[in-house]
N, CA, C and O of each residue as an XYZ file, in Angstrom:
340
protein
N     152.420     84.808    174.408
C     152.931     86.063    173.903
C     154.447     86.070    174.084
O     154.980     85.553    175.065
N     155.111     86.663    173.120
C     156.573     86.724    173.161
C     157.006     88.179    173.008
O     156.434     88.935    172.224
N     158.023     88.551    173.770
C     158.562     89.907    173.678
C     159.979     89.796    173.116
O     160.791     89.018    173.616
N     160.268     90.570    172.083
C     161.591     90.530    171.458
C     162.558     91.432    172.209
O     162.179     92.112    173.163
N     163.816     91.429    171.766
C     164.850     92.249    172.417
C     164.522     93.733    172.406
O     164.904     94.463    173.321
N     163.817     94.184    171.377
C     163.480     95.617    171.330
C     162.099     95.888    171.938
O     161.492     96.924    171.666
N     161.606     94.955    172.761
C     160.340     95.052    173.479
C     159.106     95.043    172.572
O     158.033     95.492    172.976
N     159.258     94.536    171.357
C     158.106     94.373    170.480
C     157.337     93.137    170.945
O     157.923     92.079    171.177
N     156.043     93.282    171.075
C     155.217     92.157    171.517
C     154.711     91.407    170.295
O     154.097     91.985    169.398
N     154.979     90.118    170.280
C     154.491     89.266    169.198
C     153.215     88.580    169.670
O     153.017     88.373    170.867
N     152.372     88.237    168.740
C     151.096     87.614    169.116
C     151.313     86.194    169.614
O     152.398     85.630    169.469
N     150.280     85.632    170.196
C     150.309     84.260    170.679
C     150.234     83.252    169.540
O     150.474     82.063    169.750
N     149.907     83.708    168.351
C     149.723     82.814    167.221
C     151.042     82.201    166.793
O     152.055     82.894    166.688
N     151.026     80.915    166.549
C     152.221     80.238    166.068
C     152.233     80.272    164.548
O     151.261     80.694    163.920
N     153.332     79.827    163.963
C     153.458     79.782    162.508
C     152.385     78.891    161.894
O     151.917     79.156    160.787
N     151.998     77.848    162.595
C     151.083     76.846    162.059
C     149.615     77.194    162.276
O     148.730     76.560    161.701
N     149.368     78.163    163.074
C     147.995     78.535    163.404
C     147.410     79.417    162.309
O     148.048     80.372    161.864
N     146.207     79.098    161.882
C     145.528     79.875    160.854
C     144.848     81.092    161.482
O     144.370     81.022    162.615
N     144.803     82.199    160.752
C     144.079     83.358    161.281
C     142.579     83.046    161.342
O     142.071     82.256    160.547
N     141.903     83.649    162.259
C     140.458     83.433    162.368
C     139.754     84.061    161.175
O     140.071     85.178    160.764
N     138.799     83.326    160.630
C     138.035     83.828    159.491
C     136.726     84.426    159.983
O     136.130     83.944    160.946
N     136.294     85.471    159.317
C     134.986     86.029    159.631
C     133.917     85.105    159.053
O     134.209     84.263    158.203
N     132.706     85.262    159.506
C     131.587     84.461    158.989
C     131.442     84.687    157.478
O     131.200     83.749    156.719
N     131.590     85.915    157.071
C     131.474     86.233    155.644
C     132.564     85.529    154.829
O     132.291     84.999    153.752
N     133.791     85.525    155.343
C     134.900     84.847    154.660
C     134.655     83.341    154.574
O     134.943     82.709    153.558
N     134.121     82.786    155.650
C     133.810     81.347    155.643
C     132.783     81.028    154.570
O     132.922     80.037    153.853
N     131.750     81.862    154.453
C     130.723     81.625    153.435
C     131.294     81.776    152.034
O     130.880     81.069    151.115
N     132.227     82.677    151.866
C     132.878     82.817    150.555
C     133.613     81.530    150.203
O     133.510     81.049    149.075
N     134.349     80.971    151.148
C     135.064     79.720    150.917
C     134.097     78.561    150.660
O     134.357     77.708    149.811
N     132.998     78.535    151.388
C     131.994     77.484    151.191
C     131.407     77.574    149.788
O     131.269     76.558    149.107
N     131.066     78.766    149.358
C     130.504     78.928    148.007
C     131.519     78.538    146.934
O     131.151     77.951    145.917
N     132.777     78.858    147.155
C     133.815     78.468    146.193
C     133.922     76.946    146.099
O     134.005     76.388    145.005
N     133.918     76.285    147.251
C     133.984     74.820    147.252
C     132.743     74.244    146.585
O     132.841     73.327    145.770
N     131.578     74.782    146.929
C     130.332     74.306    146.336
C     130.364     74.451    144.818
O     129.989     73.524    144.099
N     130.801     75.588    144.333
C     130.864     75.820    142.896
C     131.834     74.853    142.217
O     131.571     74.379    141.112
N     132.957     74.560    142.882
C     133.923     73.606    142.338
C     133.313     72.213    142.272
O     133.464     71.515    141.270
N     132.625     71.805    143.336
C     131.993     70.483    143.361
C     130.905     70.370    142.293
O     130.767     69.327    141.655
N     130.144     71.429    142.099
C     129.126     71.422    141.044
C     129.774     71.294    139.669
O     129.309     70.522    138.831
N     130.834     72.041    139.438
C     131.516     71.997    138.140
C     132.090     70.609    137.866
O     132.077     70.138    136.729
N     132.596     69.957    138.919
C     133.180     68.628    138.751
C     132.163     67.585    138.311
O     132.537     66.570    137.722
N     130.890     67.816    138.585
C     129.890     66.815    138.220
C     128.876     67.328    137.198
O     127.810     66.737    137.028
N     129.205     68.411    136.527
C     128.328     68.910    135.454
C     128.056     67.817    134.415
O     126.948     67.703    133.891
N     129.072     67.029    134.135
C     128.954     66.001    133.101
C     127.819     65.013    133.372
O     127.312     64.387    132.441
N     127.417     64.867    134.632
C     126.391     63.866    134.971
C     125.004     64.249    134.468
O     124.103     63.411    134.429
N     124.831     65.509    134.086
C     123.503     65.971    133.708
C     123.324     66.180    132.202
O     122.245     66.571    131.757
N     124.356     65.928    131.429
C     124.208     66.053    129.978
C     123.492     64.814    129.444
O     123.659     63.720    129.982
N     122.703     64.980    128.398
C     121.880     63.870    127.890
C     122.659     62.608    127.518
O     122.137     61.502    127.659
N     123.893     62.754    127.047
C     124.634     61.561    126.629
C     125.614     61.044    127.687
O     126.526     60.281    127.366
N     125.430     61.457    128.951
C     126.286     60.950    130.034
C     126.060     59.449    130.182
O     124.926     58.984    130.067
N     127.118     58.687    130.434
C     126.989     57.228    130.541
C     126.409     56.786    131.894
O     127.043     56.035    132.636
N     125.208     57.257    132.198
C     124.548     56.935    133.470
C     123.131     56.468    133.183
O     122.466     56.970    132.277
N     122.678     55.492    133.976
C     121.266     55.131    133.851
C     120.437     56.176    134.592
O     120.988     57.023    135.294
N     119.148     56.121    134.442
C     118.271     57.153    135.009
C     118.380     57.228    136.537
O     118.319     58.314    137.112
N     118.539     56.078    137.186
C     118.646     56.049    138.653
C     119.901     56.801    139.122
O     119.836     57.590    140.064
N     121.022     56.559    138.474
C     122.274     57.232    138.864
C     122.223     58.715    138.497
O     122.719     59.553    139.250
N     121.637     59.042    137.364
C     121.508     60.455    136.971
C     120.670     61.205    138.017
O     120.987     62.337    138.381
N     119.608     60.563    138.491
C     118.750     61.182    139.511
C     119.502     61.356    140.833
O     119.318     62.366    141.511
N     120.334     60.404    141.205
C     121.139     60.517    142.433
C     122.085     61.719    142.327
O     122.251     62.470    143.289
N     122.694     61.894    141.172
C     123.569     63.055    140.955
C     122.758     64.340    140.969
O     123.223     65.357    141.484
N     121.550     64.311    140.411
C     120.701     65.505    140.408
C     120.391     65.924    141.842
O     120.461     67.109    142.170
N     120.048     64.958    142.699
C     119.756     65.261    144.114
C     120.992     65.810    144.836
O     120.890     66.753    145.621
N     122.147     65.219    144.569
C     123.403     65.690    145.160
C     123.658     67.145    144.757
O     123.992     67.982    145.597
N     123.499     67.433    143.474
C     123.730     68.787    142.981
C     122.734     69.774    143.592
O     123.104     70.905    143.910
N     121.503     69.367    143.756
C     120.503     70.238    144.375
C     120.864     70.508    145.830
O     120.725     71.635    146.305
N     121.325     69.483    146.538
C     121.748     69.666    147.937
C     122.910     70.659    148.018
O     122.957     71.484    148.930
N     123.837     70.583    147.075
C     124.942     71.548    147.055
C     124.427     72.970    146.848
O     124.861     73.902    147.525
N     123.504     73.126    145.912
C     122.979     74.468    145.625
C     122.217     75.049    146.811
O     122.176     76.267    146.980
N     121.618     74.199    147.628
C     120.803     74.664    148.764
C     121.594     74.951    150.032
O     121.025     75.439    151.008
N     122.879     74.664    150.041
C     123.679     74.845    151.264
C     123.521     76.234    151.873
O     123.287     76.324    153.078
N     123.634     77.320    151.112
C     123.517     78.644    151.750
C     122.145     78.894    152.387
O     122.042     79.665    153.341
N     121.101     78.255    151.875
C     119.763     78.448    152.437
C     119.483     77.488    153.598
O     118.664     77.795    154.464
N     120.144     76.347    153.626
C     119.863     75.334    154.645
C     120.594     75.565    155.962
O     120.159     75.081    157.007
N     121.687     76.292    155.921
C     122.503     76.468    157.124
C     122.626     77.947    157.460
O     122.917     78.774    156.596
N     122.400     78.265    158.727
C     122.519     79.657    159.160
C     123.965     80.046    159.417
O     124.378     81.168    159.122
N     124.735     79.111    159.970
C     126.129     79.393    160.311
C     127.054     78.569    159.424
O     126.781     77.402    159.139
N     128.131     79.177    158.999
C     129.093     78.485    158.138
C     129.686     77.262    158.830
O     129.944     76.248    158.183
N     129.901     77.351    160.133
C     130.491     76.230    160.858
C     129.563     75.022    160.944
O     130.011     73.927    161.286
N     128.289     75.201    160.643
C     127.328     74.107    160.719
C     127.139     73.360    159.400
O     126.419     72.362    159.352
N     127.769     73.827    158.350
C     127.561     73.225    157.021
C     127.979     71.754    157.031
O     129.068     71.400    157.482
N     127.091     70.917    156.525
C     127.353     69.493    156.344
C     127.278     69.225    154.850
O     126.245     69.453    154.220
N     128.368     68.744    154.292
C     128.450     68.519    152.858
C     127.759     67.204    152.485
O     127.947     66.191    153.159
N     126.966     67.218    151.422
C     126.329     65.976    150.990
C     127.379     65.028    150.412
O     128.425     65.462    149.930
N     127.086     63.739    150.468
C     127.999     62.734    149.926
C     127.757     62.554    148.441
O     126.617     62.565    147.975
N     128.844     62.387    147.705
C     128.696     62.111    146.269
C     128.051     60.737    146.095
O     128.323     59.810    146.856
N     127.199     60.622    145.090
C     126.583     59.311    144.833
C     127.606     58.283    144.399
O     127.255     57.131    144.144
């Protein structure tokens, strides 16, 4: 904690320290990331995508794992992101 010349108390937080996020805020960020990752691989599921059936299925499983994140994890801090195929 720092006290200025006019006795104003400044917080212990430094310039580089991020504010603490609520659980709800963390889930919002997780859903945003999940939605971005899903959008980035939408192309893998179109019929004319240049993928064989095995690779298309791997992408399908990855996308399903992304969609299930909110149901699979109780706490935002426990989220484990699936690996891209």
